[in-house]
C-alpha positions as CSV (number, residue, x, y, z in Angstrom):
1,M,1.6,-18.6,15.9
2,S,-0.8,-17.7,18.9
3,T,-4.5,-17.7,18.5
4,L,-4.3,-13.9,19.2
5,S,-1.5,-13.2,16.8
6,Q,-3.4,-15.1,14.1
7,E,-6.5,-13.0,15.1
8,W,-4.6,-9.7,14.7
9,T,-2.9,-10.9,11.4
10,E,-6.4,-11.4,10.0
11,K,-7.5,-7.9,11.4
12,L,-4.5,-6.3,10.0
13,A,-5.2,-7.8,6.6
14,A,-8.9,-6.7,6.8
15,W,-7.6,-3.1,7.6
16,R,-5.3,-3.2,4.6
17,N,-7.9,-4.3,2.2
18,S,-10.6,-1.8,3.6
19,G,-8.8,1.3,2.2
20,L,-9.6,3.2,5.6
21,S,-7.3,4.9,7.8
22,I,-6.5,3.1,11.0
23,A,-8.7,5.3,13.3
24,A,-11.7,5.0,10.8
25,W,-11.1,1.2,10.7
26,C,-10.9,1.0,14.5
27,R,-14.1,3.0,14.9
28,Q,-15.9,0.8,12.6
29,N,-14.8,-2.3,14.2
30,A,-14.7,-1.3,17.8
31,E,-11.1,-1.8,18.1
32,G,-8.7,0.4,20.3
33,Y,-6.5,2.6,18.3
34,H,-3.5,2.0,20.6
35,R,-3.8,-1.5,20.6
36,F,-4.1,-1.8,16.9
37,L,-0.9,0.1,16.5
38,Y,0.7,-2.3,19.2
39,W,-0.3,-5.3,17.3
40,R,0.6,-3.8,14.0
41,E,4.2,-3.1,15.3
42,R,4.5,-6.5,17.0
43,L,3.5,-8.5,14.0
44,K,5.8,-6.4,11.7
45,T,8.9,-7.4,13.6
46,Q,7.6,-10.9,13.6
47,R,6.6,-11.2,9.9
48,E,9.0,-12.8,7.5
49,E,7.9,-11.4,4.3
50,P,9.1,-13.1,1.0
51,S,11.6,-11.1,-1.1
52,G,10.3,-9.9,-4.3
53,R,11.0,-11.8,-7.5
54,F,10.9,-10.7,-11.1
55,V,8.9,-12.7,-13.7
56,E,9.2,-12.1,-17.4
57,L,6.4,-10.1,-19.0
58,S,5.7,-9.3,-22.6
59,L,3.7,-6.1,-23.6
60,D,3.9,-6.9,-27.3
61,H,0.3,-7.4,-27.6
62,C,-0.8,-5.3,-24.7
63,Q,-3.3,-2.7,-25.4
64,S,-3.0,-1.0,-22.0
65,S,-0.5,0.1,-19.5
66,L,0.9,-2.2,-16.6
67,R,1.1,-1.6,-13.0
68,L,3.5,-3.8,-11.0
69,E,3.7,-3.9,-7.2
70,C,6.5,-5.5,-5.3
71,N,7.3,-5.3,-1.6
72,G,5.1,-2.2,-1.3
73,M,6.8,-0.3,-4.2
74,Y,4.7,0.5,-7.3
75,L,5.8,0.8,-11.0
76,H,3.6,2.0,-13.8
77,V,4.7,1.2,-17.2
78,D,2.8,2.7,-20.3
79,R,2.8,1.3,-23.5
80,G,5.7,2.3,-25.7
81,F,8.1,2.8,-22.6
82,D,11.6,2.9,-22.8
83,P,13.1,-0.4,-22.0
84,G,16.6,1.0,-21.2
85,L,15.1,3.5,-18.8
86,L,13.1,0.7,-17.2
87,T,16.4,-1.6,-16.8
88,Q,18.1,1.4,-15.2
89,I,15.2,2.0,-12.8
90,L,15.1,-1.8,-11.7
91,A,19.0,-1.7,-11.3
92,V,18.5,1.2,-8.9
93,L,15.7,-0.5,-6.9
94,K,17.6,-3.6,-6.7
95,K,20.4,-1.8,-4.7
96,V,17.9,-0.3,-2.4
């Protein structure tokens, strides 16, 4: 990865972690909005994201809800959830 690509990879990570809109982040960091969009698109096509994987979790002793994120998708599981429904949801997501 070139130095410039690495620099923009770090800038994009900083933007994602900031919680700001692209325009606000660009203003705050003195970056051009269109240049930002260019690099975001360029690096998105180059990036190889690892595929999501599932790990076994036990909620038997959990006192609160659970929030899962995988590849930009979020799943909120409350205590007392229906395991059959969760299985169906995961089956649908696996097909997507």
